[in-house]
Phi, psi and omega in degrees: 000132182267148180248129183269132174260117185269119171270134177277119181289137176253134178286167179294341177271357177097359180279133175286131183271133176238136180257136174298154182297128178083000181255148178251358180228150178204158175248152178293132183284350181282132178292136178091352181278301174076014179283138178249122183255136175236136178257121178245180180291336182265342180164198182253131177248132177241128178238133178232199181291315182236001185232149170229125183238143178234130174240115184284155169261114186268133176242144177220151179280136176291144181285142177286136179266121182273143175276179185299317181295317180295321176297318180297316181293323177295318178295318182294321180291334183267357180283156184290322186268033182285149178267143176273154182296327182278356178270358183292000000 
């Protein structure tokens, strides 16, 4: 399961953009800015008169948590003096 790390998109005027619940589009609340923000599955798109800005939504896989035995076996396999199975 992937965990999404949310970057807050910043408008060109420096205002942090917030989207209403259930909406995929928003306008910058600052007068004179005029940026239109759209939220897609890959990130946030901002379109203005002369600029287009993209802010990605980054996803990362959570790290597996090893128990004590798995940590021991990983340490044992990585040591220099390990025995091979065919040397028994």
